[in-house]
BAMARMI-260545 format. One record per atom (N, C-alpha, C, O): residue number from 0; residue in three letters; atom name; x, y, z. Coordinates in steps of 0.1 Angstrom, whole numbers, plus 5000, padded with zeros to 4 digits. Atoms other than C-alpha are relative to their C-alpha. Last residue first. Example, Ala and Ser with C-alpha at 12.3 -4.5 7.8 and 13.67 -1.06 7.14 Angstrom:
REM BAMARMI-260545
ROVEX   num   residuo   atomo     px     py     pz
ROVEX     1       SER       N   4991   4989   5000
ROVEX     1       SER      CA   5137   4989   5071
ROVEX     1       SER       C   4992   5011   5008
ROVEX     1       SER       O   4997   5022   5009
ROVEX     0       ALA       N   5009   4988   5000
ROVEX     0       ALA      CA   5123   4955   5078
ROVEX     0       ALA       C   5009   5012   5000
ROVEX     0       ALA       O   5019   5012   5007
//
This chain:
REM BAMARMI-260545
ROVEX   num   residuo   atomo     px     py     pz
ROVEX   135       ASN       N   5015   5002   5000
ROVEX   135       ASN      CA   4793   5332   5003
ROVEX   135       ASN       C   4996   5002   5014
ROVEX   135       ASN       O   4985   5002   5018
ROVEX   134       SER       N   5009   4989   5007
ROVEX   134       SER      CA   4827   5344   4994
ROVEX   134       SER       C   4986   5000   4999
ROVEX   134       SER       O   4980   5006   4990
ROVEX   133       GLU       N   4995   4987   4998
ROVEX   133       GLU      CA   4847   5326   5019
ROVEX   133       GLU       C   4991   5012   4994
ROVEX   133       GLU       O   4988   5023   4998
ROVEX   132       VAL       N   5004   4998   4986
ROVEX   132       VAL      CA   4830   5293   5014
ROVEX   132       VAL       C   5002   5015   5004
ROVEX   132       VAL       O   4992   5021   5007
ROVEX   131       TYR       N   5015   4999   4999
ROVEX   131       TYR      CA   4834   5295   4977
ROVEX   131       TYR       C   4995   5003   5013
ROVEX   131       TYR       O   4987   5012   5014
ROVEX   130       MET       N   5003   4987   5007
ROVEX   130       MET      CA   4873   5304   4981
ROVEX   130       MET       C   4983   5001   4999
ROVEX   130       MET       O   4978   5012   5003
ROVEX   129       SER       N   4997   4988   4989
ROVEX   129       SER      CA   4878   5276   5007
ROVEX   129       SER       C   4994   5012   4993
ROVEX   129       SER       O   4986   5020   4999
ROVEX   128       PHE       N   5011   5001   4989
ROVEX   128       PHE      CA   4859   5250   4982
ROVEX   128       PHE       C   5004   5012   5009
ROVEX   128       PHE       O   4995   5020   5011
ROVEX   127       ASN       N   5012   4995   5008
ROVEX   127       ASN      CA   4882   5261   4951
ROVEX   127       ASN       C   4989   5001   5012
ROVEX   127       ASN       O   4981   5011   5013
ROVEX   126       ASN       N   4998   4984   5001
ROVEX   126       ASN      CA   4913   5257   4975
ROVEX   126       ASN       C   4987   5006   4994
ROVEX   126       ASN       O   4983   5016   4997
ROVEX   125       LEU       N   5002   4995   4987
ROVEX   125       LEU      CA   4899   5221   4983
ROVEX   125       LEU       C   5003   5016   5001
ROVEX   125       LEU       O   4996   5024   5009
ROVEX   124       ILE       N   5013   5002   4997
ROVEX   124       ILE      CA   4896   5212   4945
ROVEX   124       ILE       C   4995   5007   5015
ROVEX   124       ILE       O   4985   5014   5017
ROVEX   123       SER       N   5007   4990   5007
ROVEX   123       SER      CA   4930   5226   4939
ROVEX   123       SER       C   4985   5000   5002
ROVEX   123       SER       O   4978   5010   5003
ROVEX   122       GLN       N   4998   4986   4994
ROVEX   122       GLN      CA   4943   5207   4967
ROVEX   122       GLN       C   4994   5010   4992
ROVEX   122       GLN       O   4990   5019   4998
ROVEX   121       TRP       N   5007   4999   4988
ROVEX   121       TRP      CA   4929   5175   4953
ROVEX   121       TRP       C   5000   5013   5008
ROVEX   121       TRP       O   4989   5017   5012
ROVEX   120       GLY       N   5015   5000   5005
ROVEX   120       GLY      CA   4943   5181   4919
ROVEX   120       GLY       C   4989   5001   5012
ROVEX   120       GLY       O   4980   5009   5013
ROVEX   119       SER       N   5003   4986   5004
ROVEX   119       SER      CA   4977   5190   4934
ROVEX   119       SER       C   4985   5002   4996
ROVEX   119       SER       O   4978   5012   4997
ROVEX   118       LYS       N   5001   4990   4991
ROVEX   118       LYS      CA   4978   5158   4953
ROVEX   118       LYS       C   4996   5014   4997
ROVEX   118       LYS       O   4987   5020   5003
ROVEX   117       GLN       N   5011   5003   4993
ROVEX   117       GLN      CA   4970   5138   4925
ROVEX   117       GLN       C   4999   5008   5012
ROVEX   117       GLN       O   4988   5013   5016
ROVEX   116       MET       N   5012   4994   5009
ROVEX   116       MET      CA   4995   5154   4902
ROVEX   116       MET       C   4986   4996   5008
ROVEX   116       MET       O   4976   5002   5005
ROVEX   115       GLU       N   5000   4984   4999
ROVEX   115       GLU      CA   5023   5151   4930
ROVEX   115       GLU       C   4988   5004   4992
ROVEX   115       GLU       O   4982   5015   4995
ROVEX   114       LEU       N   5006   4995   4987
ROVEX   114       LEU      CA   5013   5113   4934
ROVEX   114       LEU       C   4999   5015   5002
ROVEX   114       LEU       O   4990   5020   5008
ROVEX   113       PRO       N   4989   4998   4989
ROVEX   113       PRO      CA   5019   5105   4898
ROVEX   113       PRO       C   4995   5006   5011
ROVEX   113       PRO       O   4985   5014   5010
ROVEX   112       ASN       N   4994   4986   5002
ROVEX   112       ASN      CA   4989   5092   4879
ROVEX   112       ASN       C   5010   5002   5010
ROVEX   112       ASN       O   5009   4996   5020
ROVEX   111       GLU       N   4998   4993   5014
ROVEX   111       GLU      CA   4977   5057   4873
ROVEX   111       GLU       C   5008   5013   4998
ROVEX   111       GLU       O   5014   5015   4988
ROVEX   110       SER       N   4986   5005   5007
ROVEX   110       SER      CA   4984   5039   4907
ROVEX   110       SER       C   5001   5005   4985
ROVEX   110       SER       O   5012   5003   4979
ROVEX   109       GLU       N   5002   5010   5011
ROVEX   109       GLU      CA   4957   5056   4927
ROVEX   109       GLU       C   5012   4997   4994
ROVEX   109       GLU       O   5022   5004   4997
ROVEX   108       PRO       N   4998   4997   5014
ROVEX   108       PRO      CA   4964   5074   4959
ROVEX   108       PRO       C   4997   4989   4992
ROVEX   108       PRO       O   4998   4978   4996
ROVEX   107       ASP       N   4991   5008   5006
ROVEX   107       ASP      CA   4948   5067   4993
ROVEX   107       ASP       C   5001   5004   4986
ROVEX   107       ASP       O   4991   5007   4979
ROVEX   106       PHE       N   5005   5010   5010
ROVEX   106       PHE      CA   4933   5098   5008
ROVEX   106       PHE       C   5011   4989   4995
ROVEX   106       PHE       O   5023   4992   4993
ROVEX   105       THR       N   4990   5010   5002
ROVEX   105       THR      CA   4937   5122   5037
ROVEX   105       THR       C   4993   4988   4992
ROVEX   105       THR       O   4983   4982   4996
ROVEX   104       ILE       N   5007   5015   5007
ROVEX   104       ILE      CA   4915   5153   5037
ROVEX   104       ILE       C   5013   4991   4998
ROVEX   104       ILE       O   5024   4995   4992
ROVEX   103       ILE       N   4989   5008   5002
ROVEX   103       ILE      CA   4922   5180   5064
ROVEX   103       ILE       C   4995   4987   4991
ROVEX   103       ILE       O   4988   4977   4996
ROVEX   102       VAL       N   5006   5010   5008
ROVEX   102       VAL      CA   4897   5209   5066
ROVEX   102       VAL       C   5015   4992   4996
ROVEX   102       VAL       O   5024   4997   4990
ROVEX   101       GLN       N   4990   5009   5006
ROVEX   101       GLN      CA   4908   5234   5093
ROVEX   101       GLN       C   4993   4989   4993
ROVEX   101       GLN       O   4985   4983   5000
ROVEX   100       THR       N   5002   5016   5000
ROVEX   100       THR      CA   4881   5258   5103
ROVEX   100       THR       C   5010   4995   4991
ROVEX   100       THR       O   5012   5000   4980
ROVEX    99       GLN       N   4999   5007   5014
ROVEX    99       GLN      CA   4886   5295   5112
ROVEX    99       GLN       C   4996   4985   5003
ROVEX    99       GLN       O   4993   4980   5013
ROVEX    98       THR       N   5010   4994   5009
ROVEX    98       THR      CA   4873   5319   5141
ROVEX    98       THR       C   5001   4992   4985
ROVEX    98       THR       O   4993   4994   4975
ROVEX    97       GLY       N   5004   4986   4997
ROVEX    97       GLY      CA   4894   5299   5167
ROVEX    97       GLY       C   4989   5004   4991
ROVEX    97       GLY       O   4978   4997   4992
ROVEX    96       LEU       N   4986   4994   4997
ROVEX    96       LEU      CA   4908   5268   5150
ROVEX    96       LEU       C   4995   5015   5002
ROVEX    96       LEU       O   4997   5024   4994
ROVEX    95       LYS       N   5000   4986   4998
ROVEX    95       LYS      CA   4880   5244   5147
ROVEX    95       LYS       C   5012   5007   5006
ROVEX    95       LYS       O   5018   5003   5015
ROVEX    94       ASN       N   4995   4996   4987
ROVEX    94       ASN      CA   4889   5212   5130
ROVEX    94       ASN       C   4997   5013   5004
ROVEX    94       ASN       O   5001   5022   4995
ROVEX    93       PHE       N   5004   4987   4998
ROVEX    93       PHE      CA   4869   5194   5102
ROVEX    93       PHE       C   5005   5004   5014
ROVEX    93       PHE       O   5000   4998   5024
ROVEX    92       LYS       N   5001   4995   4986
ROVEX    92       LYS      CA   4883   5161   5091
ROVEX    92       LYS       C   4998   5014   4999
ROVEX    92       LYS       O   5002   5020   4989
ROVEX    91       VAL       N   5000   4987   4998
ROVEX    91       VAL      CA   4879   5143   5058
ROVEX    91       VAL       C   4996   5004   5013
ROVEX    91       VAL       O   4985   5001   5019
ROVEX    90       ASN       N   5005   4996   4987
ROVEX    90       ASN      CA   4888   5107   5053
ROVEX    90       ASN       C   5001   5016   4999
ROVEX    90       ASN       O   5011   5021   4995
ROVEX    89       VAL       N   4998   4986   5000
ROVEX    89       VAL      CA   4891   5089   5018
ROVEX    89       VAL       C   4994   5005   5014
ROVEX    89       VAL       O   4983   5001   5018
ROVEX    88       THR       N   5007   4994   4988
ROVEX    88       THR      CA   4895   5054   5013
ROVEX    88       THR       C   5004   5016   5001
ROVEX    88       THR       O   5015   5020   4999
ROVEX    87       ARG       N   4992   4986   4994
ROVEX    87       ARG      CA   4905   5036   4982
ROVEX    87       ARG       C   4992   5004   5011
ROVEX    87       ARG       O   4980   5001   5012
ROVEX    86       GLU       N   4990   5004   4990
ROVEX    86       GLU      CA   4892   5000   4970
ROVEX    86       GLU       C   5009   5012   5006
ROVEX    86       GLU       O   5021   5009   5009
ROVEX    85       ALA       N   4987   5008   5007
ROVEX    85       ALA      CA   4875   5017   4941
ROVEX    85       ALA       C   5010   4995   5009
ROVEX    85       ALA       O   5022   4999   5007
ROVEX    84       PHE       N   5003   5001   5014
ROVEX    84       PHE      CA   4856   5041   4963
ROVEX    84       PHE       C   5011   4993   4994
ROVEX    84       PHE       O   5023   4995   4996
ROVEX    83       GLY       N   4991   5007   5008
ROVEX    83       GLY      CA   4854   5044   5001
ROVEX    83       GLY       C   4996   5000   4987
ROVEX    83       GLY       O   4984   5002   4985
ROVEX    82       TYR       N   5007   5008   5009
ROVEX    82       TYR      CA   4841   5069   5026
ROVEX    82       TYR       C   5010   4994   4991
ROVEX    82       TYR       O   5021   4997   4990
ROVEX    81       THR       N   4991   5010   5008
ROVEX    81       THR      CA   4853   5084   5058
ROVEX    81       THR       C   4991   4994   4991
ROVEX    81       THR       O   4981   4988   4996
ROVEX    80       PHE       N   5008   5010   5005
ROVEX    80       PHE      CA   4836   5114   5079
ROVEX    80       PHE       C   5010   4991   4990
ROVEX    80       PHE       O   5021   4996   4986
ROVEX    79       GLU       N   4992   5007   5009
ROVEX    79       GLU      CA   4847   5141   5102
ROVEX    79       GLU       C   4992   4989   4993
ROVEX    79       GLU       O   4982   4984   4998
ROVEX    78       LYS       N   4987   5001   4996
ROVEX    78       LYS      CA   4835   5167   5127
ROVEX    78       LYS       C   5010   4993   4989
ROVEX    78       LYS       O   5020   4998   4984
ROVEX    77       GLY       N   4994   4987   4999
ROVEX    77       GLY      CA   4800   5180   5121
ROVEX    77       GLY       C   5016   4999   5002
ROVEX    77       GLY       O   5022   5010   5005
ROVEX    76       GLU       N   5007   4990   5006
ROVEX    76       GLU      CA   4785   5145   5124
ROVEX    76       GLU       C   5007   5016   5005
ROVEX    76       GLU       O   5010   5019   5016
ROVEX    75       LYS       N   5000   4993   4988
ROVEX    75       LYS      CA   4810   5120   5131
ROVEX    75       LYS       C   4995   5011   4998
ROVEX    75       LYS       O   5003   5020   4995
ROVEX    74       ILE       N   5003   4986   4999
ROVEX    74       ILE      CA   4806   5096   5101
ROVEX    74       ILE       C   4999   5005   5015
ROVEX    74       ILE       O   4993   4998   5023
ROVEX    73       GLU       N   5001   4995   4986
ROVEX    73       GLU      CA   4820   5064   5092
ROVEX    73       GLU       C   4998   5015   4999
ROVEX    73       GLU       O   5004   5022   4991
ROVEX    72       SER       N   4998   5010   4988
ROVEX    72       SER      CA   4818   5040   5063
ROVEX    72       SER       C   5001   5006   5014
ROVEX    72       SER       O   5000   4998   5024
ROVEX    71       TYR       N   4994   4995   4985
ROVEX    71       TYR      CA   4804   5063   5037
ROVEX    71       TYR       C   5001   4986   5007
ROVEX    71       TYR       O   4993   4977   5006
ROVEX    70       ILE       N   5011   5005   4990
ROVEX    70       ILE      CA   4799   5049   5001
ROVEX    70       ILE       C   5007   5004   5013
ROVEX    70       ILE       O   5019   5001   5015
ROVEX    69       ALA       N   4995   5007   4988
ROVEX    69       ALA      CA   4816   5066   4971
ROVEX    69       ALA       C   4990   4995   5009
ROVEX    69       ALA       O   4978   4998   5007
ROVEX    68       GLU       N   5010   5007   4990
ROVEX    68       GLU      CA   4808   5077   4936
ROVEX    68       GLU       C   5008   4994   5011
ROVEX    68       GLU       O   5018   4988   5009
ROVEX    67       PHE       N   4992   5003   4988
ROVEX    67       PHE      CA   4827   5102   4913
ROVEX    67       PHE       C   4991   4994   5011
ROVEX    67       PHE       O   4984   5002   5017
ROVEX    66       ASP       N   5008   4999   4988
ROVEX    66       ASP      CA   4808   5101   4880
ROVEX    66       ASP       C   5009   4995   5011
ROVEX    66       ASP       O   5013   4983   5012
ROVEX    65       PHE       N   5002   5012   4992
ROVEX    65       PHE      CA   4826   5109   4849
ROVEX    65       PHE       C   4995   5002   5013
ROVEX    65       PHE       O   4994   5014   5018
ROVEX    64       GLY       N   5008   4998   4989
ROVEX    64       GLY      CA   4830   5136   4822
ROVEX    64       GLY       C   5002   4985   5007
ROVEX    64       GLY       O   5006   4975   5001
ROVEX    63       PHE       N   4998   5012   4991
ROVEX    63       PHE      CA   4849   5143   4790
ROVEX    63       PHE       C   4993   5002   5014
ROVEX    63       PHE       O   4990   5013   5019
ROVEX    62       SER       N   4991   5010   5006
ROVEX    62       SER      CA   4849   5164   4759
ROVEX    62       SER       C   5001   4990   5008
ROVEX    62       SER       O   5003   4979   5003
ROVEX    61       GLY       N   5008   5011   5005
ROVEX    61       GLY      CA   4816   5184   4768
ROVEX    61       GLY       C   5009   4989   4997
ROVEX    61       GLY       O   5004   4978   4995
ROVEX    60       ASP       N   5002   5000   5014
ROVEX    60       ASP      CA   4832   5218   4766
ROVEX    60       ASP       C   4994   4988   4996
ROVEX    60       ASP       O   4990   4986   4984
ROVEX    59       LYS       N   5010   4991   5005
ROVEX    59       LYS      CA   4826   5223   4804
ROVEX    59       LYS       C   4998   5001   4983
ROVEX    59       LYS       O   4988   5006   4978
ROVEX    58       ALA       N   4994   4989   5008
ROVEX    58       ALA      CA   4846   5193   4812
ROVEX    58       ALA       C   4989   5009   4995
ROVEX    58       ALA       O   4980   5005   4988
ROVEX    57       GLU       N   5002   4999   5013
ROVEX    57       GLU      CA   4824   5172   4835
ROVEX    57       GLU       C   5009   5012   4996
ROVEX    57       GLU       O   5010   5022   5003
ROVEX    56       MET       N   4990   4992   5002
ROVEX    56       MET      CA   4823   5159   4871
ROVEX    56       MET       C   5001   5001   4985
ROVEX    56       MET       O   5002   4990   4980
ROVEX    55       ARG       N   4999   4999   5015
ROVEX    55       ARG      CA   4790   5144   4883
ROVEX    55       ARG       C   5011   5009   4997
ROVEX    55       ARG       O   5009   5021   5002
ROVEX    54       ALA       N   4998   4987   5008
ROVEX    54       ALA      CA   4793   5140   4920
ROVEX    54       ALA       C   5003   4997   4987
ROVEX    54       ALA       O   5012   4988   4985
ROVEX    53       LEU       N   4997   5000   5015
ROVEX    53       LEU      CA   4778   5110   4940
ROVEX    53       LEU       C   5002   5014   4996
ROVEX    53       LEU       O   4994   5022   5000
ROVEX    52       TYR       N   4995   4985   5003
ROVEX    52       TYR      CA   4781   5102   4978
ROVEX    52       TYR       C   4999   4999   4984
ROVEX    52       TYR       O   5003   4988   4978
ROVEX    51       ARG       N   4993   4997   5011
ROVEX    51       ARG      CA   4761   5071   4989
ROVEX    51       ARG       C   5002   5013   4997
ROVEX    51       ARG       O   4993   5022   4998
ROVEX    50       GLY       N   5007   4990   5009
ROVEX    50       GLY      CA   4749   5062   5023
ROVEX    50       GLY       C   5010   5003   4988
ROVEX    50       GLY       O   5022   5001   4989
ROVEX    49       GLY       N   5008   5008   5009
ROVEX    49       GLY      CA   4762   5030   5041
ROVEX    49       GLY       C   4994   5009   4989
ROVEX    49       GLY       O   4990   5004   4978
ROVEX    48       VAL       N   4993   5012   5002
ROVEX    48       VAL      CA   4769   5051   5073
ROVEX    48       VAL       C   4994   4991   4989
ROVEX    48       VAL       O   4982   4987   4991
ROVEX    47       ARG       N   5002   5010   4989
ROVEX    47       ARG      CA   4750   5082   5067
ROVEX    47       ARG       C   5007   4989   4996
ROVEX    47       ARG       O   5010   4987   4985
ROVEX    46       LEU       N   4990   5000   4991
ROVEX    46       LEU      CA   4753   5113   5045
ROVEX    46       LEU       C   4995   4991   5014
ROVEX    46       LEU       O   4989   4995   5024
ROVEX    45       ASP       N   5007   5007   4990
ROVEX    45       ASP      CA   4733   5105   5015
ROVEX    45       ASP       C   5008   4997   5013
ROVEX    45       ASP       O   5012   4986   5015
ROVEX    44       ASN       N   4993   5004   4989
ROVEX    44       ASN      CA   4747   5130   4991
ROVEX    44       ASN       C   4991   4995   5011
ROVEX    44       ASN       O   4983   5002   5017
ROVEX    43       GLU       N   5009   5007   4992
ROVEX    43       GLU      CA   4738   5137   4955
ROVEX    43       GLU       C   5008   4996   5013
ROVEX    43       GLU       O   5019   4992   5011
ROVEX    42       ALA       N   4994   5007   4987
ROVEX    42       ALA      CA   4756   5160   4933
ROVEX    42       ALA       C   4989   4995   5008
ROVEX    42       ALA       O   4978   5001   5009
ROVEX    41       ARG       N   5009   5010   4991
ROVEX    41       ARG      CA   4751   5172   4898
ROVEX    41       ARG       C   5008   4994   5010
ROVEX    41       ARG       O   5019   4989   5008
ROVEX    40       PRO       N   5014   4995   5003
ROVEX    40       PRO      CA   4765   5199   4873
ROVEX    40       PRO       C   4990   4990   5009
ROVEX    40       PRO       O   4978   4990   5007
ROVEX    39       CYS       N   5009   5011   4993
ROVEX    39       CYS      CA   4800   5197   4888
ROVEX    39       CYS       C   4985   5003   4996
ROVEX    39       CYS       O   4980   5011   5003
ROVEX    38       HIS       N   5012   4995   4993
ROVEX    38       HIS      CA   4822   5219   4863
ROVEX    38       HIS       C   4994   4987   5007
ROVEX    38       HIS       O   4996   4976   5002
ROVEX    37       TRP       N   5008   5011   4995
ROVEX    37       TRP      CA   4855   5219   4846
ROVEX    37       TRP       C   4989   5005   5008
ROVEX    37       TRP       O   4989   5016   5012
ROVEX    36       SER       N   5007   5006   5012
ROVEX    36       SER      CA   4873   5246   4826
ROVEX    36       SER       C   4990   4987   5002
ROVEX    36       SER       O   4984   4981   4993
ROVEX    35       PRO       N   5011   4995   5004
ROVEX    35       PRO      CA   4877   5264   4858
ROVEX    35       PRO       C   4994   4996   4988
ROVEX    35       PRO       O   4982   4998   4984
ROVEX    34       ASP       N   4996   4990   5010
ROVEX    34       ASP      CA   4900   5239   4872
ROVEX    34       ASP       C   4988   5004   4995
ROVEX    34       ASP       O   4978   4997   4994
ROVEX    33       ALA       N   4986   4993   4998
ROVEX    33       ALA      CA   4899   5216   4902
ROVEX    33       ALA       C   5004   5011   4991
ROVEX    33       ALA       O   5013   5018   4993
ROVEX    32       PHE       N   4992   5002   5012
ROVEX    32       PHE      CA   4861   5209   4904
ROVEX    32       PHE       C   5015   5007   5002
ROVEX    32       PHE       O   5017   5017   5009
ROVEX    31       ASN       N   4994   5011   5001
ROVEX    31       ASN      CA   4837   5207   4933
ROVEX    31       ASN       C   5008   4997   4988
ROVEX    31       ASN       O   5005   4987   4982
ROVEX    30       TRP       N   4985   5001   4996
ROVEX    30       TRP      CA   4830   5242   4943
ROVEX    30       TRP       C   5009   4987   4994
ROVEX    30       TRP       O   5021   4988   4993
ROVEX    29       LYS       N   4996   4987   5002
ROVEX    29       LYS      CA   4793   5252   4931
ROVEX    29       LYS       C   5017   5000   5003
ROVEX    29       LYS       O   5024   5009   4998
ROVEX    28       THR       N   5000   4998   5015
ROVEX    28       THR      CA   4780   5216   4926
ROVEX    28       THR       C   5007   5014   4996
ROVEX    28       THR       O   5010   5017   4985
ROVEX    27       ILE       N   4990   5009   5008
ROVEX    27       ILE      CA   4789   5208   4961
ROVEX    27       ILE       C   5002   5002   4986
ROVEX    27       ILE       O   5013   5000   4981
ROVEX    26       HIS       N   4988   4994   4999
ROVEX    26       HIS      CA   4768   5237   4975
ROVEX    26       HIS       C   5010   4993   4993
ROVEX    26       HIS       O   5018   4999   4986
ROVEX    25       GLU       N   5000   4987   5005
ROVEX    25       GLU      CA   4734   5225   4966
ROVEX    25       GLU       C   5013   5010   4999
ROVEX    25       GLU       O   5014   5019   4992
ROVEX    24       PRO       N   4999   5000   5017
ROVEX    24       PRO      CA   4746   5190   4970
ROVEX    24       PRO       C   4998   5014   4995
ROVEX    24       PRO       O   5005   5018   4986
ROVEX    23       LYS       N   5014   4999   5007
ROVEX    23       LYS      CA   4751   5197   5009
ROVEX    23       LYS       C   5002   5000   4985
ROVEX    23       LYS       O   5011   5008   4981
ROVEX    22       THR       N   5008   5013   5000
ROVEX    22       THR      CA   4783   5181   5025
ROVEX    22       THR       C   4987   5001   4992
ROVEX    22       THR       O   4981   4991   4988
ROVEX    21       TYR       N   4992   5013   5006
ROVEX    21       TYR      CA   4812   5207   5020
ROVEX    21       TYR       C   4990   4987   4997
ROVEX    21       TYR       O   4993   4978   4989
ROVEX    20       TYR       N   4996   4997   5014
ROVEX    20       TYR      CA   4789   5236   5024
ROVEX    20       TYR       C   5010   4988   4994
ROVEX    20       TYR       O   5010   4985   4982
ROVEX    19       ASP       N   5012   5000   5009
ROVEX    19       ASP      CA   4773   5223   5056
ROVEX    19       ASP       C   5003   5002   4984
ROVEX    19       ASP       O   4997   4997   4975
ROVEX    18       TRP       N   5007   5014   5001
ROVEX    18       TRP      CA   4806   5213   5071
ROVEX    18       TRP       C   4987   4999   4990
ROVEX    18       TRP       O   4985   4991   4982
ROVEX    17       VAL       N   4986   5009   5009
ROVEX    17       VAL      CA   4824   5245   5064
ROVEX    17       VAL       C   4992   4988   4999
ROVEX    17       VAL       O   4989   4984   4988
ROVEX    16       LYS       N   5000   4996   5014
ROVEX    16       LYS      CA   4792   5266   5077
ROVEX    16       LYS       C   5009   4991   4991
ROVEX    16       LYS       O   5006   4988   4980
ROVEX    15       LYS       N   5014   5005   5006
ROVEX    15       LYS      CA   4790   5245   5108
ROVEX    15       LYS       C   4998   5004   4986
ROVEX    15       LYS       O   4994   4996   4978
ROVEX    14       ILE       N   4997   5015   5005
ROVEX    14       ILE      CA   4829   5248   5113
ROVEX    14       ILE       C   4987   4995   4998
ROVEX    14       ILE       O   4986   4983   4993
ROVEX    13       ASP       N   5002   5010   4988
ROVEX    13       ASP      CA   4828   5287   5113
ROVEX    13       ASP       C   4999   4985   4997
ROVEX    13       ASP       O   4999   4982   4985
ROVEX    12       ALA       N   5014   5002   4997
ROVEX    12       ALA      CA   4843   5304   5085
ROVEX    12       ALA       C   4999   4992   5011
ROVEX    12       ALA       O   5009   4985   5015
ROVEX    11       ASN       N   5004   4989   4992
ROVEX    11       ASN      CA   4877   5318   5073
ROVEX    11       ASN       C   4985   4999   5001
ROVEX    11       ASN       O   4979   5007   4994
ROVEX    10       ILE       N   5009   4992   5006
ROVEX    10       ILE      CA   4891   5285   5060
ROVEX    10       ILE       C   4992   5011   5009
ROVEX    10       ILE       O   4988   5008   5021
ROVEX     9       GLU       N   5007   4993   4989
ROVEX     9       GLU      CA   4923   5268   5067
ROVEX     9       GLU       C   4990   5011   4994
ROVEX     9       GLU       O   4993   5020   4986
ROVEX     8       ALA       N   5004   4985   5002
ROVEX     8       ALA      CA   4932   5242   5041
ROVEX     8       ALA       C   4993   5007   5012
ROVEX     8       ALA       O   4984   5001   5019
ROVEX     7       LYS       N   5008   4994   4989
ROVEX     7       LYS      CA   4945   5206   5040
ROVEX     7       LYS       C   4999   5017   4993
ROVEX     7       LYS       O   5003   5022   4983
ROVEX     6       VAL       N   5001   4987   5004
ROVEX     6       VAL      CA   4958   5181   5016
ROVEX     6       VAL       C   4992   5008   5011
ROVEX     6       VAL       O   4983   5002   5018
ROVEX     5       ILE       N   5008   4989   4992
ROVEX     5       ILE      CA   4971   5147   5026
ROVEX     5       ILE       C   5000   5013   4994
ROVEX     5       ILE       O   5010   5018   4990
ROVEX     4       ILE       N   4998   4987   5004
ROVEX     4       ILE      CA   4982   5118   5005
ROVEX     4       ILE       C   4991   5008   5008
ROVEX     4       ILE       O   4980   5004   5011
ROVEX     3       LYS       N   5011   4991   5001
ROVEX     3       LYS      CA   4985   5083   5020
ROVEX     3       LYS       C   5003   5014   4994
ROVEX     3       LYS       O   5015   5018   4995
ROVEX     2       GLU       N   5005   4990   4990
ROVEX     2       GLU      CA   5015   5062   5016
ROVEX     2       GLU       C   4990   5008   4996
ROVEX     2       GLU       O   4990   5012   4985
ROVEX     1       LYS       N   4994   4986   5000
ROVEX     1       LYS      CA   5013   5035   4990
ROVEX     1       LYS       C   4996   5008   5013
ROVEX     1       LYS       O   4986   5007   5020
ROVEX     0       MET       N   5008   4991   5001
ROVEX     0       MET      CA   5000   4998   5000
ROVEX     0       MET       C   5008   5015   5000
ROVEX     0       MET       O   5015   5018   5009
//
């Protein structure tokens, strides 16, 4: 097993807002893409153990798209959750830091792309999330 990849961000918002914007489909579609040439036209989130997370990721020009689908294995409401997909695991933690919230995402890398590319892509999505939260 390869070493896990970790990305993080400190967001200028309280933990409840950050949790809600990260987990509610009406917000997920506004930030869940790594590059402005992509978008997330659809999201579903059944936030419970055994529940399904689904986000449709597409290039805006229609040239490529895929469904990112995962099943929740652990949820600590307002604090952290873990989900799995394609024999990989992702854990997302929300830590209160005074008036800020730190989001830490730890995930198993896949074997097709370089580790730095994977880390950069996930960090870009998290940065996009942070900008969305702070501007709304």
